[in-house]
C-alpha positions in Angstrom: 8.8 -6.5 0.1 5.4 -6.5 0.2 3.7 -5.1 3.5 0.9 -7.1 5.0 -0.8 -5.5 8.0 -2.8 -7.6 10.2 -6.3 -8.2 9.2 -7.9 -6.5 12.7 -11.6 -6.4 13.6 -11.3 -2.5 12.8 -14.6 -1.2 14.2 -13.6 -3.0 17.4 -10.1 -1.4 17.1 -11.4 2.4 16.8 -13.6 1.4 19.7 -10.9 0.2 21.8 -8.6 3.5 21.0 -11.2 6.0 21.4 -11.8 5.1 25.1 -8.1 5.9 25.3 -7.9 9.1 23.3 -8.8 11.5 26.1 -8.1 14.8 25.3 -5.4 14.3 22.6 -5.8 15.6 18.9 -8.3 14.1 17.0 -11.4 11.7 18.2 -13.8 14.9 18.9 -10.9 16.3 21.1 -12.2 19.9 22.7 -8.4 20.5 23.2 -6.3 22.4 20.3 -3.2 20.4 19.4 -0.3 22.4 20.2 3.1 21.9 18.6 6.0 19.8 19.5 8.4 22.2 18.2 9.6 24.6 20.4 13.0 26.2 21.7 16.0 24.1 20.9 16.7 21.8 23.6 19.9 19.8 23.5 19.5 17.7 26.7 21.0 14.4 25.7 17.6 11.9 25.6 17.0 8.2 24.3 13.7 7.8 22.3 12.1 4.5 21.5 11.2 3.8 17.8 9.1 1.2 17.3 9.3 -0.6 13.5 7.7 -3.2 11.2 11.0 -4.6 9.4 12.1 -7.8 10.6 14.7 -9.0 7.5 18.2 -8.3 8.4 18.8 -6.2 5.1 16.0 -4.0 5.9 16.8 -3.5 9.4 20.3 -2.9 8.8 19.1 -0.1 6.2 17.1 1.7 9.1 20.1 1.6 11.2 22.1 3.1 8.6 19.6 5.9 8.1 19.6 6.5 12.2 22.9 6.3 12.5 22.6 9.4 10.3 20.0 10.9 12.5 22.3 10.7 15.3 25.2 12.8 13.5 22.9 15.7 12.7 21.3 15.3 16.6 24.3 13.9 18.4 22.2 14.7 21.6 19.2 12.3 20.2 19.8 8.3 20.9 17.4 6.1 19.4 16.5 2.6 20.7 15.1 1.2 17.4 12.8 -2.3 17.6 12.1 -4.0 15.1 9.0 -6.5 14.2 6.6 -4.4 16.1 2.8 -5.2 14.5 -0.1 -2.6 15.0 -1.4 -5.0 17.7 1.3 -4.2 19.4 1.2 -0.7 18.8 -2.4 -0.7 19.8 -2.0 -2.4 23.0 1.2 -0.1 24.5 -0.8 3.0 23.7 -4.1 1.4 25.6 -1.6 0.2 28.3 0.0 3.3 28.6 3.7 2.3 27.6 3.7 3.4 24.2 6.9 4.4 22.3 8.0 7.6 21.3 7.5 7.1 17.6 6.0 4.1 15.7 5.8 3.1 12.4 3.4 0.6 10.5 3.0 -1.2 7.4 -0.5 -0.7 7.5 -1.7 2.6 6.4 -5.7 0.8 6.7 -5.5 1.8 10.3 -4.8 5.5 9.9 -8.7 6.4 9.8 -9.0 5.0 13.5 -5.4 6.5 15.0 -6.6 10.0 13.5 -10.1 10.0 14.8 -9.5 8.6 18.3 -6.5 10.7 18.9 -4.3 7.7 19.5 -1.8 9.0 17.0 -1.2 12.2 17.7 -2.1 15.4 15.3 1.1 16.4 13.5 -0.3 19.4 12.0 0.8 22.1 14.5 4.3 20.6 14.0 4.2 20.2 10.1 3.1 24.4 10.5 5.6 25.2 13.0 8.5 23.7 10.8 7.4 24.7 7.5 7.2 21.0 6.2 6.1 21.7 2.3 3.4 18.8 2.0 3.5 19.6 -1.9 6.2 17.4 -2.0 4.1 14.3 -1.6 1.7 13.4 -3.8 -2.2 13.8 -3.4 -2.6 10.0 -3.5 0.0 9.4 -0.6 -1.6 12.1 1.7 -5.1 10.5 1.3 -3.9 7.2 3.2 -2.0 9.2 5.5 -4.6 11.8 7.1 -8.3 11.5 7.9 -10.6 14.2 7.9 -8.1 16.9 8.0 -6.4 15.1 10.6 -2.8 14.7 9.8 -1.6 11.9 12.3 0.8 10.0 10.4 3.2 10.9 7.6 4.7 8.5 4.6 7.7 6.1 5.2 8.4 5.0 1.8 5.4 3.1 -0.8 4.5 0.4 -3.0 3.1 0.7 -6.3 1.8 -1.7 -8.6 2.2 -2.2 -12.0 2.1 -5.3 -15.0 5.4 -7.9 -14.8 5.7 -9.3 -18.1 7.9 -12.6 -20.0 9.6 -11.2 -22.5 10.7 -14.6 -24.1 7.1 -16.1 -23.8 5.8 -12.8 -25.4 8.3 -13.2 -28.2 7.6 -16.8 -28.6 3.5 -15.5 -28.8 4.2 -13.0 -31.8 3.4 -10.2 -29.1 5.6 -7.3 -29.4 4.6 -4.8 -26.7 3.3 -4.8 -23.4 -0.8 -4.4 -23.1 -2.1 -0.6 -22.6 -5.7 -1.6 -23.0 -8.0 -4.1 -20.9 -9.0 -5.5 -23.9 -5.4 -6.0 -25.0 -4.2 -7.8 -21.5 -7.0 -10.3 -21.8 -5.9 -11.3 -25.7 -2.5 -11.7 -24.7 -3.3 -13.5 -21.6 -5.0 -16.1 -23.8 -2.4 -16.2 -26.3 0.2 -17.0 -23.6 -1.8 -19.8 -21.8 -0.8 -23.6 -22.4 -3.1 -26.1 -21.3 -2.3 -29.6 -20.4 -4.0 -32.6 -22.3 -6.6 -33.0 -20.0 -7.6 -28.9 -20.2 -5.8 -28.1 -17.0 -3.4 -25.0 -17.0 0.5 -25.4 -17.6 1.0 -21.8 -17.9 -1.1 -18.7 -17.4 -1.1 -15.9 -19.5 -2.6 -14.1 -16.5 -3.7 -14.3 -13.2 -7.2 -12.7 -13.2 -8.2 -14.8 -10.1 -8.8 -13.0 -6.9 -6.3 -13.6 -4.0 -4.1 -15.3 -6.7 -0.5 -13.1 -5.7 -1.4 -9.3 -6.0 -4.6 -9.9 -7.8 -6.7 -7.4 -5.5 -10.0 -5.6 -6.5 -7.7 -2.4 -5.5 -4.9 -3.1 -8.1 -7.6 -3.6 -10.6 -10.1 -0.8 -10.6 -7.3 1.9 -10.6 -7.5 0.9 -14.4 -11.3 2.4 -14.7 -10.4 5.0 -12.4 -12.3 3.9 -9.5 -13.4 5.8 -6.3 -13.8 3.7 -3.5 -15.6 6.3 -1.2 -17.7 9.4 -1.8 -16.7 13.1 -0.5 -18.6 12.1 2.5 -16.9 9.1 3.2 -19.6 6.5 2.5 -19.1 3.7 0.4 -19.0 4.4 -3.6 -19.1 0.7 -5.5 -22.4 0.4 -6.6 -22.4 4.0 -7.9 -19.2 4.2 -9.5 -19.5 2.6 -12.9 -15.9 1.4 -12.6 -16.4 -1.5 -9.7 -18.9 -3.1 -12.0 -17.2 -2.8 -15.3 -13.6 -3.9 -13.6 -15.6 -7.2 -12.4 -17.3 -7.9 -15.3 -14.2 -7.6 -17.0 -12.0 -10.0 -14.8 -15.2 -12.6 -14.7 -15.4 -12.8 -18.2 -11.6 -13.7 -18.2 -12.0 -15.9 -15.3 -14.7 -17.7 -17.4 -12.5 -18.3 -20.7 -9.9 -20.1 -18.2 -12.7 -21.9 -16.1 -13.2 -20.9 -12.7 -12.5 -24.4 -11.0 -9.2 -24.7 -13.4 -8.0 -21.4 -12.6 -8.7 -22.0 -8.9 -7.0 -25.2 -8.9 -3.7 -23.8 -10.6 -4.0 -20.5 -8.2 -4.0 -23.1 -5.3 -0.6 -24.9 -6.7 1.4 -21.6 -7.1 4.3 -21.3 -4.9 4.3 -18.8 -2.4 4.4 -15.3 -3.3 7.6 -14.9 -1.3 9.3 -18.0 -2.5 12.5 -18.2 -5.4 9.3 -20.7 -7.2 6.8 -18.4 -7.3 4.6 -18.7 -10.7 6.1 -15.6 -12.5 9.6 -16.5 -11.3 9.5 -20.1 -12.6 8.0 -19.1 -15.5 4.4 -20.6 -15.3 2.6 -17.2 -15.1 3.5 -15.1 -18.1 2.1 -11.6 -17.0 1.1 -10.3 -12.8 0.2 -7.4 -11.1 2.7 -6.9 -8.7 4.7 -4.2 -6.7 7.8 -2.4 -7.1 9.8 -4.9 -4.9 9.6 -7.9 -7.0 12.7 -6.4 -8.8 14.3 -6.8 -5.8 13.0 -10.2 -5.2 13.9 -11.6 -8.5 17.6 -10.5 -8.4 17.4 -12.0 -4.8 16.4 -15.1 -5.4 18.8 -15.3 -8.6 15.6 -16.1 -11.2 16.1 -16.6 -14.8 13.4 -15.3 -15.8 13.8 -12.6 -18.9 11.3 -10.1 -17.9 10.4 -6.2 -18.0 7.7 -4.0 -16.3 4.8 -1.6 -17.8 2.1 0.0 -16.3 -1.3 -1.8 -15.8 -3.3 -1.3 -19.1 -6.3 1.4 -18.9 -10.2 0.5 -19.6 -10.6 0.8 -23.7 -12.8 3.9 -23.0 -10.4 5.5 -20.3 -7.1 5.8 -22.6 -6.0 9.0 -20.1 -5.9 6.6 -17.2 -2.7 4.6 -18.9 0.3 5.0 -16.6 -1.6 5.1 -13.5 -1.8 2.6 -10.7 -2.6 1.7 -7.1 0.0 3.3 -4.5 0.1 2.3 -0.7 2.7 2.0 1.8 4.4 2.3 5.3 3.1 5.4 7.7 4.6 6.8 11.0 3.1 8.8 14.1 3.9 9.7 17.4 1.5 7.7 19.7 -0.8 8.9 22.5 1.8 9.1 25.4 5.2 9.6 24.0 7.6 10.4 26.4 9.7 12.4 24.1 7.2 13.9 21.3 9.7 16.7 20.7 12.3 14.4 19.8 10.2 12.0 18.2 9.1 14.6 15.7 12.7 15.6 15.2 13.1 11.7 14.1 9.7 11.4 12.4 10.6 14.9 9.9 14.1 13.3 9.2 13.0 10.0 8.6 9.7 11.3 6.4 11.3 14.1 4.3 15.2 14.5 4.1 15.4 13.5 0.7 18.8 11.6 1.7 17.7 9.5 4.4 14.6 8.3 2.0 16.9 7.8 -0.8 19.4 5.6 1.1 16.4 3.8 2.8 14.4 3.0 -0.7 17.8 2.0 -2.2 18.5 -0.2 0.3 15.1 -2.4 0.5 13.7 -1.6 -3.0 10.8 0.7 -2.2 9.6 3.6 -3.6 10.3 7.0 -1.7 7.6 9.2 -0.9 8.6 12.8 -1.7 9.2 14.2 -5.0 12.6 15.4 -4.1 13.5 12.2 -3.2 12.3 10.5 -6.1 13.9 12.7 -8.5 17.2 12.8 -6.6 20.4 11.8 -8.9 21.4 9.7 -6.4 18.7 7.3 -6.3 20.0 4.5 -7.7 16.7 2.6 -8.2 16.1 5.3 -11.0 19.0 3.9 -12.8 16.9 0.2 -13.5 14.5 0.9 -16.2 12.3 -1.8 -14.7 12.1 -0.2 -11.4 11.6 3.1 -12.9 8.4 2.0 -14.3 7.0 2.3 -10.6 8.5 5.5 -10.1 6.7 7.0 -13.2 3.4 5.5 -12.0 3.8 7.0 -8.4 4.0 10.5 -10.2 1.2 9.9 -12.5 -1.5 12.2 -11.7 -4.0 9.4 -11.7 -2.5 6.9 -9.7 -4.9 6.2 -6.6 -5.2 4.7 -3.4 -8.0 3.5 -0.8 -8.2 6.5 1.7 -8.2 6.2 5.4 -11.4 6.0 7.1 -12.1 5.4 10.8 -13.3 1.8 10.5 -9.8 0.7 9.3 -10.9 0.4 6.3 -13.8 -1.9 6.3 -15.0 -0.7 2.7 -11.9 -2.9 1.4 -12.0 -5.9 3.6 -15.1 -6.6 3.0 -15.0 -6.4 -0.6 -13.0 -9.4 -0.4 -15.5 -12.3 0.2 -17.9 -10.3 -1.8 -15.3 -10.6 -5.0 -14.9 -14.5 -4.1 -18.6 -15.2 -4.5 -18.5 -13.1 -7.6 -15.6 -14.9 -9.4 -17.0 -18.2 -8.6 -20.6 -17.6 -9.7 -22.3 -16.8 -6.6 -23.5 -13.0 -7.4 -26.2 -13.4 -9.8 -27.0 -9.5 -9.8 -24.1 -7.5 -9.8 -25.6 -4.1 -9.4 -27.7 -5.2 -6.6 -24.3 -7.4 -4.7 -22.8 -4.3 -4.8 -25.7 -2.1 -3.3 -25.7 -4.4 -0.8 -22.1 -4.2 -0.2 -22.1 -0.3 0.0 -24.9 -1.0 3.0 -22.4 -3.5 4.9 -19.7 -0.8 4.2 -21.7 1.7 5.7 -22.9 0.2 8.7 -19.1 -0.7 9.3 -18.3 3.2 8.7 -20.7 4.2 11.4 -19.7 1.6 14.0 -16.3 2.4 13.6 -16.7 6.2 13.7 
């Protein structure tokens, strides 16, 4: 399901964590990190594992995988605590009461954790245990490490593509999902139905930012946009993909009528509701993650749908099949009382194919290693609508929002800019993006 991390004051968070980092890995530490791996110690131990799952079905799935871990390591008992947020994790680290292992829905905090040492450097353990990092796609590796410090590992992923209503397509004479952004715009117009007063009855597509999963990071991948330069500074005014994506988006918003589209978006049922617009038939196409397939089944929706990758920019056909990926992360906090046992659990949960397949099938997320992704035991791969997202995940052009020490402020800063843009309050897009880069770079300096 959709993983929404808390919108943290990221620069403040990084500064606060920096005061707790001491001589831990990262954060300018002068002490070399040492592996938690050592001679096998089978002394019985109980470790605390915090995770953010709260849904009973998902919590049961986590517990089932933890039971498999206990079978493998009977001397390690895991005390799993559900519903733990990043705020709670950070407070525990600062207060010296951190759990042994912590999992987060918010990969945006990885840069701060790695650069301050709030989460321990896993590099020595990975090397000592010969963990093959090539089993994890590059895009996923980008959001789980920062500047060579890998303080987290990925634990399932969310991948984004296009959902479309097959019944509406057939009625409009559309025989296949769009593969270019021009085709997407044309199809959206054909599928849109208006009321007598011109208001929107059925929207062919939701181009309005903040309408469900219509976010800049999910759109700009169609143009191959790169958020950061190699030195970590903001790239939105330098990379032409951002201006091209925003121009396409604004043209479609203007066709709908920004005020009409805003009213339609405001009237949509919540994203997690069984009455959400795509499931009730008032939205013909939308950007969404792989979890929607499970929601549609769980909601017993009658929508006749299929999935496809997001279309590619007209001048970048080689990008078709790619998408945006993000997901859950897991690390050993500074102050973990049993880091050796915690590492065993972390390694098991994030690299054991059976553990990943079991959890992915139960919660409806994409497994984050290639062996798990290609496992014949992965039942999700047998669902053609879900299999679309497995293909997107494996696509070499699939991208993410990489880790930064300010917690991804370059993304959160983009949101209010995008709102002004689609509302017609940005008269000069190039100048606006240049100013946004300055704002992002200032946040980056503050977060370092």
